[in-house]
C-alpha positions in Angstrom: 44.7 19.1 -35.4 41.9 21.2 -37.0 40.0 18.0 -37.9 40.4 16.7 -34.4 39.1 19.9 -32.9 36.0 19.8 -35.2 35.4 16.2 -34.1 35.5 17.2 -30.4 33.2 20.1 -31.0 30.7 17.8 -32.8 30.8 15.5 -29.7 29.9 18.4 -27.4 33.3 19.6 -26.2 34.2 23.2 -26.5 37.5 24.7 -25.7 37.7 26.5 -22.4 34.2 25.3 -21.4 33.5 23.2 -18.3 30.8 21.1 -19.9 28.8 18.7 -17.8 26.8 15.7 -19.1 23.4 14.9 -17.5 20.7 12.3 -17.8 17.0 12.6 -17.0 14.8 9.6 -16.2 11.0 9.7 -15.6 8.5 7.0 -14.9 4.8 7.8 -14.6 4.1 6.0 -11.3 6.1 4.8 -8.3 5.2 1.2 -9.3 6.9 1.5 -12.7 10.5 0.4 -13.0 13.1 2.8 -14.3 15.8 0.2 -14.9 15.5 0.3 -18.8 16.3 4.1 -18.8 18.9 3.8 -16.0 20.9 1.1 -17.9 20.9 3.2 -21.0 22.2 6.2 -19.0 24.9 4.2 -17.2 26.2 2.9 -20.5 27.1 6.6 -21.4 29.2 6.9 -18.2 27.2 9.8 -16.9 28.3 10.7 -13.4 25.8 9.4 -10.8 25.4 12.9 -9.3 24.2 14.0 -12.7 21.4 11.5 -13.1 18.0 12.9 -12.1 14.9 10.6 -11.7 11.3 11.5 -11.1 8.6 8.9 -10.4 5.4 10.8 -11.1 3.2 11.8 -14.0 4.4 14.1 -16.6 1.1 15.8 -16.9 2.8 19.0 -15.6 6.3 20.0 -14.7 6.0 20.3 -11.0 8.6 17.6 -10.7 11.3 18.1 -8.0 14.2 16.4 -9.8 13.4 18.0 -13.1 13.4 21.4 -11.5 16.8 20.6 -9.8 18.2 19.6 -13.2 17.0 22.8 -14.9 18.7 24.9 -12.2 22.0 23.1 -12.7 22.1 23.3 -16.5 24.4 25.9 -18.0 25.1 26.8 -21.7 26.7 24.0 -23.8 26.0 21.3 -21.2 24.7 18.0 -22.6 21.4 16.3 -21.6 20.4 12.7 -22.4 16.8 11.4 -22.3 15.8 7.9 -23.4 12.7 8.9 -25.3 11.1 12.2 -26.2 8.0 11.7 -24.1 10.2 11.8 -20.9 10.0 15.6 -21.4 6.2 15.8 -21.1 2.8 14.2 -21.7 1.5 16.4 -24.5 2.6 17.8 -27.9 2.7 21.4 -26.6 4.6 20.6 -23.4 7.3 18.6 -25.1 7.9 21.4 -27.7 7.9 24.0 -24.9 10.4 22.1 -22.8 12.6 21.6 -25.9 12.5 25.3 -26.6 13.4 26.1 -23.0 16.3 23.7 -22.9 17.8 24.5 -26.3 17.0 28.2 -26.6 16.9 29.6 -23.1 19.3 27.2 -21.3 21.3 26.8 -24.5 22.2 23.2 -23.9 22.4 20.2 -26.2 20.0 17.3 -26.0 20.3 13.7 -27.2 17.2 11.5 -27.5 18.6 8.0 -27.3 15.6 6.3 -29.0 15.8 8.7 -31.9 19.4 9.5 -33.1 18.1 12.2 -35.4 17.2 14.2 -32.3 20.8 15.1 -31.4 21.3 18.8 -31.3 25.1 18.4 -31.4 24.7 17.5 -35.1 23.6 19.7 -37.9 24.1 23.1 -36.3 23.5 24.7 -39.7 20.1 26.0 -40.8 19.2 22.7 -42.7 20.2 20.5 -39.7 18.1 22.6 -37.3 15.2 22.6 -39.7 15.2 18.8 -40.1 15.6 18.4 -36.3 12.6 20.6 -35.7 10.5 18.6 -38.1 11.4 15.3 -36.5 10.8 16.7 -33.1 7.3 17.9 -34.0 6.4 14.6 -35.7 7.6 12.5 -32.7 5.9 14.8 -30.2 2.6 14.4 -32.0 3.1 10.6 -32.3 3.8 10.3 -28.6 0.7 12.3 -27.6 -1.5 10.4 -30.1 -0.3 7.0 -28.7 -1.2 8.1 -25.2 -4.6 9.1 -26.4 -5.1 5.8 -28.0 -4.0 3.9 -24.9 -6.5 5.9 -22.8 -9.2 5.1 -25.3 -8.4 1.4 -25.3 -8.5 1.4 -21.5 -11.9 3.1 -21.4 -13.2 0.7 -24.0 -11.9 -2.2 -22.0 -13.5 -1.0 -18.8 -16.8 -0.4 -20.6 -16.7 -3.9 -22.0 -15.9 -5.4 -18.6 -18.7 -3.5 -16.9 -21.1 -4.8 -19.6 -20.0 -8.4 -18.6 -20.8 -7.6 -15.0 -17.3 -7.0 -13.8 -17.3 -4.6 -10.8 -14.5 -2.1 -10.2 -13.5 -0.4 -7.1 -13.8 -1.5 -3.5 -16.6 -4.0 -2.7 -19.6 -2.4 -1.0 -19.6 -2.5 2.8 -22.0 -5.2 4.2 -25.2 -3.9 5.6 -25.4 -4.0 9.4 -27.4 -6.8 11.0 -30.1 -4.5 12.1 -30.5 -2.7 8.8 -33.6 -4.5 7.5 -35.5 -4.0 10.8 -34.4 -0.3 11.0 -35.3 0.2 7.4 -38.8 -1.3 8.0 -39.3 0.9 11.0 -38.2 4.0 9.1 -40.5 3.3 6.2 -43.3 2.5 8.7 -42.8 6.0 10.2 -41.6 4.6 13.6 -38.2 6.2 13.1 -37.1 9.4 11.6 -34.3 9.4 8.9 -31.8 10.7 11.5 -32.8 8.1 14.0 -32.6 5.3 11.5 -29.1 6.4 10.3 -27.9 6.7 13.9 -29.3 3.2 14.7 -27.2 1.8 11.8 -24.1 3.9 12.7 -24.2 5.6 9.3 -24.3 9.1 8.0 -27.8 10.1 6.9 -26.8 10.3 3.2 -25.2 6.8 3.4 -28.3 5.2 5.1 -30.7 6.8 2.6 -28.5 5.7 -0.4 -28.3 2.1 0.9 -32.1 2.1 1.6 -32.9 3.2 -2.0 -30.5 0.6 -3.4 -32.0 -2.1 -1.2 -35.5 -1.2 -2.3 -34.5 -1.2 -5.9 -32.9 -4.7 -5.6 -36.0 -6.3 -4.0 
């Protein structure tokens, strides 16, 4: 019986406690699909009401579902996340959220992609020490990978621009009367305001297009 009790405690059950199991899912944009994380959570038989999903960037923690989850958590509850970077986008943020969840909220966390990050295990000093080391290394790796991705994206955009690829919306075509209005404006027959009005443009837009037109001819 004592061995069975110890096993139950390792799994997150504590006598006399009404322990809830939760899952948190985050994707960075509304276009990304959360199915991979959702399937992992469903395999754990987490109640649907205890699954919280945010579809927005983790650059800060102004996330409605995450805030709802934090309010519901109570000591000894269990939280699953698919990977450590679901908790944040930077080394400091991930560590801070881990501290809040494990120290302030006093819950257990399981990171599915990294079995070593399971706070139900190794509650002794050595287990906690090893878990903290793994957490810090993984947090650094996650942030470093995002930095590398941004750098590769920037390099790809720069290379594309060098090949003549244009980004953003195509420029609005010049109105049919632009060339005549431009000529009249440069010939002092029209003021800048009059020329812009004739082309149905703000003054700044007309002037910018005029300069671009002159530089291209």
